[in-house]
N, C-alpha and C positions, 0 to 999 in steps of 0.2 A: 504494500500500500504506500502511495506517495505521500510524503509529509506536506502539510500545509505550508505554502511558500507565498507570502504576500509581498507585493511590490507597488510602490507609488511612482507613477510617471508624471513629471511636471515639465520635463525638458528633454531635448534630444540626447543630452549627456546621460540622463537616467536610463535611456533605452540602450545606448551603446555599452554601458557598463553592466548590462544584465545578461544572464544566461536564460534566454527566453524559453527554452525547452523545459526548464524545471519549474517555471512559475505556474501556480494554480489559482492565484487570487491577485487581481490587478485593479487599482484605481487610477484612471487616466484623467488628468485635468488638462483640457485642450484650450489653449488661449491664443491661437493664431489661425489664419485662414488656410495655411498649407498644413494639412494634417496627414500628409502622405507618410511621414516618418512614424506616425502612430498606427496607421492602418497596416503598413508594411510589418511593423513589429507585432501587431495583433495577429496577423496571419501566421506567424511562426510559433505562436503559443499553443502548441498541440495539446497540452495537458490542462488548459485553463478551465476551471469550473465556476469561478466567480469573477464578474466583471462589472465595474461601475465606470460609465463615461460621463464626465462632468464638463460641459462646455462653458467657456467664459462668454459673457453676454455680448462681447464685441466680435465673437467668431461668426463667420458667415458660412452656412452650410448650403452649398449649391447641389445641383443634381448629381454632378460627377463625384463630389465629396461623399454624398450619401450612398452612391453605388459602390464606391471603393470601400466604405465602411461596412456595407452589407456583405460585400465579397469577403472581407477579412473575417467577419463574424461567421460566415458560412464554413470557414475552415476550423473554427473552434467547436468541434462537434461534441465536446464533453461539458459544455456550459450548462450549469444547473441554476445559477443565480445571475440575473442581469438587471442593471439599473441604468436608465438613460435620463439625464437631467440637462435640459436645454437652457435654463436660466434666462428666459426672455428672448431667445433667438427665434426669429420667425420661421415657422414650419409651413412650407408650401406643399402642394400636391406632389410636385416632382421630387421632393425630398422625403415626404411621408411614405410614398409607395415602396421604395427600396428598403427603407428602414423597417417598415412593418413586415415586409416579406422576409427579411432576415430574422426577425423575432419569431415569425411563424415556423421557420425552418429549424429552430432550436428545439429539437424533439425531446431533449432531456430536461427542459426548463421546468423548474419547480417554484422558483421565486422570481417575480417580475415587478419592477418599479418604473413607471412612466411618469416623469416629473416635467410636465409641459406647460407650466404656468406662464401666462402672459406671452404666449407664442403666436398669437393671432391666428391660431389654427381654425380652419373652417370645417363645415360638415363633411365635405368631400374628403379632405385630408384625414379627418377623424375616422371616416369609414374604413380606411386602409388598416388602421390600428384595430378597429372593431373586428375586421375579418381575421386579423392575426390572432386575436384573443380567442376566437371560435376554434382555432386549431391548437391552442395551448391547453389541451385537455388534462395535462398532468400538473398544472399549476396548483400549488397549495397556499402560497402567500402572494397576494396581489395588492399593489399600491398604485393608484392612479390619481394624479394631481393635475387639475385643469383650471386652476384659479385664474380669474381675470381674462377670459377669452371671448366674452360676448356670445357665449353659446346659447342657443334657443332650445326648445323642446326637441325638435327633430334631430339636432346635432347630438345632444346628450343621450337621446334614446338609442343611437347607434352603439354606444358603449354599454349602456344599461342592458340592452337586449342580448348583447354578446356574452354577458355573464352567465346566461343560462347554460352555456356549453362548458363552463368551468365547474363541473360537478364535484371536483375533488378539493375545492377551496376550503381552507380551514380558517384563514385570516384575510380579511378584506378591509382596505382603507380607501375611501373615495373622498376626494376633496374637490368640490365644484363651487366653492365660494365665489361670489361676485360675478355672476353670469346673469342670464335672463331665462332661467329655467322655471317652467310653470307646473301646474298640477298634473298634467298629462304624463310628465316624466316619472313622477313618483309611482304611478300606477304600473308603468313599464318596469321600473326597478323592482317593485314588489313581486311581479310575476316571475322575474328572473331569479330573485333570491329564494323564491319558493322551491326552486330546483337545486339549490345549494344545501343539501341536507347535512353535509359534514361541517358546515360553517360554525366555528366556535367563538370567533372574535370579529366584530364588525364596528368600524368607525365611519361615520358619514357626516361630512361637513357640507352644508348647503345654505350657509348664511348669505344674506344680501341677494336673494333671488325672489321668485314670485310663486312659491309652491302652494299657497293657500291651504285648503282644508284636506289635502290628500294624505296628511301624516297618519291619519287613523287607518287608512288602507295599507300603508307601509307596515304599521304595527300588526295588522291582520296577516299580511304576507309573512312576516317574521315568525309567526306561530308555527310555520312549517319547518323552521330551522330548529328542530328539537334539541340539537346539541349546542345551541348558542349559550355561551357562558359570560361573555363580556360585550357590552354594547355602549357606544358613545355616539350621541346625536347632537349636532350643532345647527340650531334654527335661528340664529341671531339676525338682526337687521330688518329688512323691509318685508319679510314673509308675512302675509296676512292670514293668521291662524286663529280660529275661533276657540273659545273655551270648551265647547262641545267636543271638538275634535282632539283637543289636548287630553280630555278625559277619555276619549275613545282610544287614543294611543296607550294611555296608562292601563286601561282595562285589557287591551290586547297583550301587552307585555307581561301582565301579571299571570298569564297562562303559560309562560315559558318556565317550566319547573327547574331547569338547570341554570337559568340565568342568575349569576352570582354578583355581577358588577354592572351597574347602570349609571350612566352620567349623561344628563340631558341639559343642554344650554338653550334657553328659549327666551325670546323677546315678545312680550304680549302687552298691548295697550301702553306702549312706551316704558314698560318696566322690564327689567332683565332678571330672569330666574335661572337658578341652577338647581336641578334635581339630582340628587346623588343617593344611590342605594347600594349597599354592599352586604351580601349574605355570606358569612363565614361558616 
């Protein structure tokens, strides 16, 4: 069995000084437009199991850059854990397509983190990542962060509906703060979560949106997640939620027998509430 060997790449010198064949865990911080030195190195990491790609916000990812990166990822056949953080870089359709295809081809992937905050990603680009998720049937831990992207119901639904294919999920973190998501989306999310029977931990941030009164239906859908033990919900900001549906959510959650930790952040009638429950 190969020993865990972690490496941080922040410069060309870091790569030159490394024995790439032995590395199993890499964090790459990419801060310039010419990333060929990183992709060339990545392609040689035959034993890589864990990878985090962190782009500086000034980096420009064009179609060729995305294709080179996807090609390099395709040679890392042992990857089990992958994180992609764009840090405000714009994601266009031409760049989303090859990156999403590369993710879909990681057949051993168990942990995935997509951190695409403030990337101006549109519905068409997001659909590529949605299609990739549908093929990642072995994923157990999933983090998707799409804060500040002006997403509407249709765009967000492409991701929410894809979750129904991730039936092995145990831990799910969704951060959709500061978009334009409405009630329709929560219904779609609930339908998908109802198929994630192994889910034990769920964190959902949807503050500063327009979800209205669908939170009770989300609670009803979560009743299907009989293994759920930890739940965190964030409904701060402009969400127009009635007292009736707040009570409906609480009633639904009370039927989850294994739920031991609940944390709910809620803004109602200009007041901010924190509900916390822990059953030891």
